[in-house]
C-alpha positions in Angstrom: -9.1 -30.0 65.2 -11.5 -27.1 64.8 -14.7 -27.3 66.6 -18.1 -26.0 65.4 -20.0 -24.5 68.3 -22.8 -26.7 69.4 -25.2 -23.9 70.1 -25.9 -23.0 66.5 -27.2 -25.1 63.6 -23.9 -25.5 61.6 -23.1 -29.0 63.0 -26.5 -30.3 61.9 -26.2 -28.7 58.5 -22.7 -30.2 58.0 -23.9 -33.6 59.1 -26.8 -33.4 56.6 -24.4 -32.7 53.7 -24.5 -28.9 53.5 -21.2 -27.7 51.9 -18.5 -26.6 54.3 -17.9 -22.8 54.2 -14.3 -22.9 55.5 -11.5 -25.3 56.2 -12.6 -25.8 59.8 -16.0 -26.9 58.7 -14.6 -29.3 56.1 -12.4 -30.8 58.7 -15.3 -31.3 61.1 -17.5 -32.8 58.3 -14.9 -35.3 57.2 -13.9 -36.3 60.8 -17.6 -36.6 61.8 -18.3 -38.8 58.8 -15.4 -41.1 59.4 -16.0 -41.3 63.2 -19.6 -42.4 62.7 -19.3 -44.6 59.6 -15.9 -46.3 59.7 -16.2 -50.1 59.6 -12.5 -51.0 60.3 -12.3 -52.8 57.0 -10.1 -50.3 55.2 -11.1 -47.3 53.2 -13.1 -48.3 50.2 -14.5 -46.5 47.1 -17.7 -45.5 49.0 -15.8 -43.7 51.8 -13.5 -42.1 49.3 -16.4 -40.9 47.1 -18.2 -39.3 50.0 -15.0 -37.5 51.1 -14.5 -36.4 47.5 -18.1 -35.1 47.5 -17.4 -33.0 50.6 -14.2 -31.6 49.0 -15.9 -30.9 45.7 -18.7 -29.0 47.4 -16.1 -27.0 49.4 -14.1 -26.2 46.3 -17.1 -25.0 44.4 -17.3 -24.1 40.7 -14.2 -21.9 40.7 -11.6 -23.4 43.0 -8.6 -21.2 43.7 -5.2 -21.6 45.3 -6.6 -20.9 48.8 -9.3 -23.5 48.6 -6.9 -26.2 47.3 -4.4 -25.2 50.0 -7.2 -25.5 52.6 -8.2 -28.9 51.4 -4.6 -30.1 51.6 -4.2 -28.9 55.2 -7.6 -30.4 56.2 -6.8 -33.8 54.8 -3.4 -34.0 56.5 -4.6 -32.6 59.9 -7.9 -34.6 59.8 -6.0 -37.9 59.1 -3.7 -37.2 62.0 -6.6 -36.4 64.3 -8.4 -39.6 63.2 -5.2 -41.5 64.0 -4.8 -39.8 67.4 -8.3 -40.0 68.6 -9.8 -43.1 66.8 -6.5 -45.1 66.3 -7.3 -45.4 62.5 -4.4 -44.7 60.2 -5.8 -43.1 57.0 -2.9 -40.9 56.1 -2.0 -42.8 52.9 -5.6 -43.0 51.8 -6.2 -39.3 52.4 -3.0 -38.5 50.4 -4.3 -40.7 47.6 -7.5 -38.7 47.6 -5.5 -35.5 47.5 -3.5 -36.7 44.5 -6.7 -36.8 42.5 -6.4 -33.0 42.3 -2.8 -32.8 41.3 -3.4 -32.4 37.5 -6.2 -29.9 38.1 -4.0 -27.9 40.4 -1.1 -28.0 38.0 -3.4 -26.6 35.2 -4.5 -23.9 37.5 -0.9 -23.0 38.5 0.2 -22.9 34.8 -2.7 -20.6 34.0 -1.6 -18.3 36.8 2.0 -18.3 35.7 0.9 -17.0 32.3 -1.5 -14.4 33.9 0.9 -13.2 36.7 4.4 -14.2 35.6 6.4 -17.0 37.2 8.4 -16.7 40.4 11.7 -14.9 39.7 
């Protein structure tokens, strides 16, 4: 679990919805949100939409392979840390959120195959 230093203003900015600048900040933002809002009634559309908003802000207007890869890693590691520290199992829900991007990633990958040639 990455930690954002408490002696600067990044924690406050992330808590107030400023976009994460890197994978560590996105992990912090999602973990913080779930830690302080979870109601133990299962993940619902409101939780999912807020997490998706965090992801969309992080991806930006022109997502690339590295950003999608970062999001995948963040969602898996964050779910595991939530389970370890808060005893809340969200792995299936977080994977479901990730699957929202499968088609978009596939289109991006196909474009890059055309641009750069496929793996030999």
